[in-house]
C-alpha positions in Angstrom: -11.8 -8.9 -20.3 -9.7 -11.8 -22.1 -6.3 -11.7 -19.6 -8.9 -11.8 -16.6 -6.7 -14.8 -14.6 -3.6 -12.6 -15.1 -5.4 -10.4 -12.2 -5.9 -13.4 -10.0 -3.8 -15.1 -7.2 -5.2 -18.3 -7.3 -5.6 -19.1 -3.8 -6.2 -22.1 -1.3 -5.4 -21.4 2.8 -7.5 -23.9 3.8 -6.5 -25.9 7.0 -7.4 -28.8 5.4 -5.7 -28.6 2.5 -3.7 -31.6 1.9 -0.1 -31.9 -0.5 -2.1 -33.2 -3.3 -4.8 -29.8 -3.3 -1.5 -27.7 -3.2 0.2 -29.9 -6.2 -3.2 -29.1 -8.0 -3.6 -25.6 -7.5 0.4 -24.8 -8.3 -0.9 -27.2 -11.6 -3.8 -24.5 -12.3 -2.1 -21.3 -11.4 0.5 -22.6 -14.3 -2.3 -24.2 -17.5 -4.2 -21.1 -16.3 -1.8 -18.5 -16.4 -2.9 -16.8 -12.9 -1.4 -13.9 -11.5 0.5 -16.4 -8.8 -0.6 -19.2 -6.5 -1.7 -18.3 -2.9 -0.9 -20.6 0.0 0.1 -21.3 3.3 3.2 -21.1 4.4 4.2 -24.9 5.4 4.0 -26.0 1.8 6.5 -23.4 0.5 9.2 -25.9 0.5 6.7 -28.0 -2.1 7.1 -26.2 -5.5 7.1 -28.6 -8.0 10.0 -29.4 -10.3 9.4 -27.2 -13.4 7.2 -25.4 -12.5 7.5 -21.6 -12.6 4.7 -20.3 -11.2 4.9 -17.5 -9.2 3.9 -18.2 -5.5 2.1 -15.7 -2.5 2.1 -16.6 0.5 0.5 -15.2 3.9 2.0 -13.5 7.0 0.6 -13.1 9.9 -2.9 -15.0 8.4 -5.6 -14.7 9.2 -5.9 -12.3 12.5 -3.0 -10.2 12.3 -2.3 -10.0 16.3 1.0 -11.3 16.5 4.5 -9.7 17.0 6.3 -7.9 14.5 9.3 -10.0 14.8 6.5 -12.7 14.3 5.5 -11.4 10.8 9.3 -10.7 10.1 10.4 -14.2 10.2 8.0 -15.1 8.5 8.5 -12.9 4.8 11.8 -14.7 4.9 10.0 -18.1 3.3 11.4 -17.3 0.0 8.0 -16.6 -1.6 7.4 -14.1 -4.5 5.0 -12.6 -2.6 3.6 -11.6 0.8 0.0 -11.2 1.5 0.3 -9.7 5.5 -2.3 -9.1 7.7 -2.5 -5.6 9.5 -2.8 -5.8 13.9 -6.2 -4.7 13.5 -6.6 -4.4 17.0 -3.5 -1.8 17.0 -5.3 0.6 14.1 -8.9 0.3 15.8 -6.9 1.6 19.1 -5.5 4.4 17.5 -2.1 3.2 18.2 -0.9 5.1 15.1 3.0 4.3 15.8 2.9 0.8 16.7 1.3 0.7 13.5 3.6 2.5 11.8 6.9 0.5 12.9 5.3 -2.5 12.0 4.9 -1.2 8.5 8.7 -0.1 8.0 9.7 -3.4 10.0 7.8 -5.3 6.8 9.4 -2.9 4.5 12.7 -3.6 5.5 12.0 -7.1 5.7 11.9 -8.0 1.9 12.5 -6.7 -1.5 9.6 -8.6 -2.5 6.3 -7.3 -3.0 3.6 -6.7 0.2 0.4 -6.7 0.1 -0.6 -4.9 3.7 -4.5 -6.9 4.6 -6.4 -4.3 6.2 -9.8 -6.2 6.6 -11.8 -3.0 5.7 -15.3 -4.8 7.2 -13.9 -3.4 10.7 -12.9 -0.2 9.8 -13.9 3.2 9.6 -13.0 5.3 6.8 -10.6 7.5 9.1 -9.0 4.5 9.9 -8.8 2.9 6.9 -7.4 6.2 4.9 -4.7 7.2 7.6 -3.7 3.4 7.0 -3.5 3.9 3.5 -1.1 6.7 4.1 1.4 4.8 6.3 1.5 2.2 3.9 2.3 5.1 0.9 4.7 6.5 2.8 6.8 3.2 3.4 6.4 2.1 -0.4 4.0 -1.2 0.4 2.8 -2.5 -2.7 -0.6 -3.0 -2.2 -3.4 -2.1 0.2 -5.4 -5.4 0.7 -8.9 -5.4 1.3 -10.0 -8.5 3.3 -8.8 -12.1 4.4 -11.2 -14.0 3.6 -12.2 -14.8 7.2 -12.9 -10.9 8.3 -16.8 -9.6 9.2 -17.4 -9.5 5.1 -16.2 -9.5 2.0 -15.1 -6.7 -0.4 -18.2 -4.9 -1.8 -18.0 -2.4 -4.8 -18.0 0.8 -2.8 -14.8 -0.3 -1.1 -12.9 -0.1 -3.9 -14.4 2.9 -5.1 -13.4 4.7 -2.1 -10.0 2.7 -1.7 -9.4 3.8 -5.0 -10.9 7.8 -4.9 -8.2 8.6 -2.0 -5.4 6.8 -3.0 -5.1 7.0 -6.5 -1.9 6.2 -8.2 -0.1 6.2 -5.5 -0.3 2.6 -4.3 -2.0 -0.4 -5.7 -5.2 -2.5 -4.7 -6.0 -6.0 -4.2 -9.5 -6.6 -3.9 -10.5 -10.1 -2.0 -13.3 -11.7 -0.2 -16.7 -13.5 -1.7 -15.4 -12.9 -5.1 -17.7 -15.4 -7.2 -18.4 -14.2 -10.3 -16.6 -12.9 -13.2 -19.1 -9.6 -13.6 -18.5 -8.9 -9.7 -14.1 -10.1 -10.9 -14.3 -7.5 -14.0 -15.9 -4.5 -12.4 -13.7 -5.0 -9.1 -10.9 -3.9 -12.0 -12.9 -1.2 -13.4 -13.5 0.3 -10.6 -9.2 -0.1 -9.2 -8.6 -3.2 -8.0 -5.2 -4.3 -9.7 -5.2 -7.6 -8.1 -8.2 -10.2 -7.0 -7.9 -12.6 -4.1 -9.8 -15.8 -5.4 -10.8 -19.7 -3.6 -9.7 -21.5 -6.3 -12.7 -23.1 -7.0 -14.4 -20.1 -8.0 -11.2 -18.4 -9.9 -11.4 -21.7 -11.8 -14.9 -21.3 -12.0 -15.1 -17.5 -13.1 -12.5 -17.6 -15.6 -15.1 -20.1 -17.4 -17.4 -18.0 -17.0 -19.1 -20.4 -14.8 -19.3 -18.6 -11.6 -21.9 -18.8 -8.6 -24.0 -16.4 -6.6 -21.8 -13.7 -5.4 -21.5 -14.4 -1.3 -19.3 -13.4 1.3 -18.4 -17.1 1.6 -15.2 -18.3 3.4 -13.9 -20.3 0.4 -9.8 -19.7 1.0 
């Protein structure tokens, strides 16, 4: 696959990341034509003059258990795309009215693409599919698998299962533990439309130097 970089959100969300690290991330994203550079909201004012890289940021990261109003406020930061962490506790508690309320409010907060992170490692298939239906109902752009800080990373079976259920009704972003080019390409073949990959691994993958696939938290 010659255009693999165009599927990748080149990601740096480590709490110890410095301004120099973020500037490097933006330069790399532009140079290699990654789909976006994904960084923490605190760095959104650090766009480098002349850089045209699309910027993704995270909302409610990494656990999602903040008030919906807080997430809505975080979605007014001027990013090009928003990766929003679901309230996993609400989903697992069966509080579907609250889950749907949040999803609808998030959609009304921005016209920019939203990737809703459901943290598949915590959910049953029933919980996953019911959440997917609500995302489709409210025209959320992507269902995203993992934060990189949950119990595990994405698996090929996750993407196959989600794709079989949602079809073409919503896009899919695979993330968490993607360390090799082969795994990345297999995820795309299975139905992933975007990949969230930590900044070190994304460069290695497009250079065909990926190491072993792990569930490591590189973000």
